[in-house]
C-alpha positions as CSV (number, residue, x, y, z in Angstrom):
1,X,6.0,0.6,3.0
2,X,2.4,1.9,3.0
3,X,3.4,5.4,3.7
4,X,5.9,5.3,0.7
5,X,3.2,3.9,-1.8
6,X,0.5,6.3,-0.6
7,X,2.9,9.3,-0.3
8,X,2.2,9.8,3.4
9,X,4.8,9.9,6.2
10,X,5.0,6.7,8.2
11,X,4.5,8.6,11.5
12,X,1.2,9.9,10.0
13,X,0.2,6.2,9.0
14,X,1.1,5.1,12.5
15,X,-1.1,7.8,14.1
16,X,-4.0,6.7,12.0
17,X,-3.5,2.9,13.0
18,X,-3.4,3.9,16.6
19,X,-6.5,6.0,16.3
20,X,-4.7,9.2,17.3
21,X,-6.0,11.1,14.2
22,X,-8.8,10.7,11.7
23,X,-7.8,10.8,8.1
24,X,-9.6,13.2,5.7
25,X,-11.2,12.0,2.6
26,X,-8.2,12.9,0.4
27,X,-5.9,10.9,2.8
28,X,-8.3,7.9,2.5
29,X,-8.0,8.1,-1.3
30,X,-4.2,8.1,-1.0
31,X,-4.3,5.2,1.3
32,X,-6.5,3.2,-1.1
33,X,-4.1,3.9,-3.9
34,X,-1.2,2.8,-1.7
35,X,-3.1,-0.3,-0.9
36,X,-3.9,-1.0,-4.5
37,X,-7.7,-1.0,-3.9
38,X,-10.5,1.2,-4.9
39,X,-11.9,3.2,-1.9
40,X,-15.4,1.8,-2.7
41,X,-14.0,-1.7,-2.2
42,X,-12.5,-0.8,1.2
43,X,-15.7,0.8,2.3
44,X,-17.8,-2.1,1.3
45,X,-15.5,-4.5,3.2
46,X,-15.9,-2.1,6.2
47,X,-19.6,-2.1,6.1
48,X,-19.7,-5.8,5.8
49,X,-17.4,-6.3,8.9
50,X,-18.9,-3.4,10.9
51,X,-21.9,-5.6,11.9
52,X,-19.5,-7.7,13.9
53,X,-18.7,-6.6,17.4
54,X,-15.5,-4.9,17.8
55,X,-12.4,-6.8,19.0
56,X,-11.9,-6.6,22.8
57,X,-8.8,-4.4,23.7
58,X,-6.6,-5.7,26.4
59,X,-6.0,-3.5,29.3
60,X,-2.6,-3.0,30.6
61,X,-2.0,-3.7,34.1
62,X,-0.2,-1.0,36.2
63,X,2.9,-2.2,38.0
64,X,3.1,-1.7,41.7
65,X,6.3,0.3,42.3
C-alpha cells in the first residue's frame, strides 16, 4: 500500500525497511507524500525519538543439524 501511494515498488520499500538500502532525499519525499506527512514532521519525530536507545534486536539461534 505504501509503495502504491508513494509510487515506489513494494520490494524497494521492503529493502528500505530491512535496512538493505538507504533511500535518497527524493525517495524520502515520495515516502512522506505516501504517508501523508510533511518530511519535516517525520524528521522532527525521528529527532525526538533518536535520543531513546535503539530497540534490541533478537538474534536467531542456529539449529544443530
